[in-house]
C-alpha positions in Angstrom: -218.1 31.6 20.3 -217.9 35.0 19.1 -217.0 34.1 15.6 -220.1 32.0 15.2 -222.3 35.0 16.7 -220.9 37.4 13.9 -221.4 35.0 11.4 -224.8 34.6 12.2 -225.6 38.3 12.7 -224.0 38.9 9.2 -226.3 35.8 7.8 -229.1 37.4 9.2 -228.5 41.0 8.1 -227.9 39.4 4.7 -231.0 37.8 4.7 -232.7 41.0 5.7 -231.1 43.2 3.1 -232.4 40.4 0.5 -235.9 40.4 1.8 -236.1 44.0 1.8 -234.9 44.5 -1.7 -237.1 41.9 -3.1 -240.2 43.7 -1.3 -239.1 47.0 -2.7 -238.3 45.4 -6.2 -241.9 43.7 -6.3 -243.9 46.3 -4.5 -245.1 48.4 -7.5 -246.5 44.7 -9.3 -248.2 43.7 -5.7 -249.5 47.0 -5.0 -252.1 46.0 -7.6 -252.9 42.6 -6.5 -256.2 41.6 -5.3 -256.3 42.4 -1.1 -257.3 39.0 -1.1 -254.2 37.2 -2.8 -251.9 36.3 0.1 -254.5 34.4 1.8 -255.1 32.7 -1.4 -251.7 31.8 -2.1 -251.0 30.7 1.5 -254.2 28.5 1.2 -252.5 27.0 -2.1 -249.3 26.6 -0.6 -250.5 24.4 2.8 -252.6 22.3 0.5 -249.5 21.8 -1.6 -247.1 21.0 1.5 -249.7 18.5 2.4 -250.7 16.9 -0.5 -247.3 17.8 -2.4 -249.3 17.5 -6.0 -250.0 21.1 -7.4 -252.6 19.6 -9.4 -254.6 18.5 -5.8 -253.6 22.1 -4.8 -255.6 23.5 -7.4 -258.8 21.3 -7.1 -261.9 21.6 -4.9 -263.1 18.5 -3.7 -266.1 16.9 -2.2 -267.0 13.4 -1.5 -270.2 12.3 -2.4 -272.6 10.4 -0.1 -273.0 6.5 0.3 -275.7 5.3 -1.5 -276.2 8.0 -4.3 -275.7 6.8 -7.7 -273.6 8.9 -10.7 -277.3 9.8 -11.9 -278.6 11.1 -8.9 -275.4 13.4 -8.2 -275.9 14.2 -11.8 -279.6 15.1 -11.8 -278.9 16.8 -8.7 -276.0 19.2 -9.9 -278.4 19.8 -13.0 -281.0 21.0 -10.9 -279.1 23.0 -8.5 -277.5 24.7 -11.6 -280.9 25.5 -12.9 -282.3 26.8 -9.6 -279.0 29.4 -10.0 -279.2 30.5 -13.4 -276.5 28.1 -14.6 -277.1 26.6 -17.9 -275.9 22.5 -18.4 -274.5 22.7 -21.4 -272.5 19.2 -22.0 -271.3 16.1 -20.6 -267.9 13.7 -21.5 -268.2 10.5 -20.2 -264.6 9.6 -19.9 -265.0 6.3 -18.7 -266.7 5.4 -22.0 -264.2 6.7 -24.2 -261.3 4.8 -22.0 -263.0 1.8 -22.5 -263.8 2.3 -26.2 -260.0 2.9 -26.9 -258.8 0.1 -24.4 -262.0 -2.5 -24.8 -261.7 -2.8 -20.9 -264.0 -1.6 -18.2 -263.0 1.7 -16.3 -264.3 2.9 -13.3 -266.7 5.9 -13.5 -265.5 9.2 -14.8 -267.5 12.0 -15.8 -267.1 15.6 -16.8 -269.9 17.7 -16.6 -269.9 21.4 -18.0 -272.0 24.3 -16.5 -271.8 28.1 -17.9 -273.3 31.5 -17.4 -273.0 32.7 -21.0 -272.9 36.5 -19.5 -270.3 36.0 -17.1 -268.6 34.0 -19.7 -268.7 37.2 -22.0 -267.3 39.8 -19.6 -264.2 37.1 -18.4 -263.8 36.8 -22.6 -263.9 40.7 -23.2 -261.7 41.4 -20.0 -258.6 38.9 -21.0 -259.1 36.1 -24.1 -256.6 33.2 -21.9 -259.7 33.2 -19.6 -261.7 31.4 -21.2 -259.5 28.4 -21.0 -261.8 28.7 -17.2 -264.7 28.0 -19.4 -267.1 26.2 -19.4 -267.3 25.5 -15.9 -266.7 21.9 -15.2 -267.3 19.7 -12.7 -265.9 16.0 -12.4 -268.0 13.4 -11.2 -265.2 10.3 -10.6 -265.2 7.2 -8.6 -262.0 6.7 -6.7 -259.9 3.4 -6.8 -262.0 2.2 -3.7 -265.2 2.8 -5.6 -265.9 6.3 -3.5 -267.7 8.9 -5.6 -266.1 12.5 -6.0 -266.8 15.6 -7.1 -263.8 18.0 -8.2 -263.1 21.2 -9.8 -260.7 24.0 -10.4 -260.9 26.7 -7.4 -261.4 29.8 -9.1 -260.2 31.4 -6.0 -256.8 31.7 -8.1 -258.2 33.4 -10.9 -260.4 35.7 -8.6 -257.9 37.0 -6.1 -254.8 35.7 -7.5 -253.0 38.5 -9.2 -254.3 42.3 -10.3 -257.5 42.9 -8.9 -260.7 42.4 -11.3 -262.3 45.2 -12.3 -265.6 45.4 -9.6 -268.2 44.2 -11.5 -266.3 41.2 -13.2 -265.1 40.1 -9.6 -268.6 39.9 -8.6 -269.9 38.0 -11.1 -267.1 35.9 -11.2 -267.7 35.5 -7.0 -271.3 34.6 -7.9 -270.0 32.0 -10.4 -267.5 30.6 -7.6 -270.1 30.5 -4.9 -272.7 28.4 -7.5 -270.1 25.7 -8.3 -269.3 25.3 -4.6 -273.3 25.1 -3.7 -273.6 22.5 -6.5 -270.6 20.4 -5.4 -272.2 20.7 -1.7 -275.8 20.2 -2.7 -275.1 17.3 -5.4 -272.7 15.6 -2.7 -275.8 15.0 -0.5 -278.1 14.6 -3.3 -280.1 17.9 -3.0 -282.4 19.0 -5.6 
């Protein structure tokens, strides 16, 4: 029994040494991260463990109330966007593209694009790679059971997940985040 205790104690000691080494080795980089990064990654990890799908873990989703048509939801999205000075910049009716290529009907899937050009410019000026987040997209998708859903990329990883953004950019990015969330929540209920 003493041997087992000693082996377990040694394993514990080695684990603590390794954890300490990693902590102090990573600290210079991590110390520049946004203060909220641990919460964002914890939320991502929780959703990843729940769904076992990183694509799902990176998305916000909102079920659309029964009885609303795709046209109702799109008009609602556009109305809420306009109210918040967010531009509607495009639409890609994916289901029509699939039907054209396959010759078969396909469930509703449409990608709507919105943008705040001032914030977009700030992001592009800060880091070229951030243009990959532009324009902000909201997908309106009919699931396999016929229910409509809204999906958009979770911007929290970009805002909080790494080195802290400059204050003005962070404030503007949070405003875009809140606008997208408000658009999804409102359009899912058919609000204008």
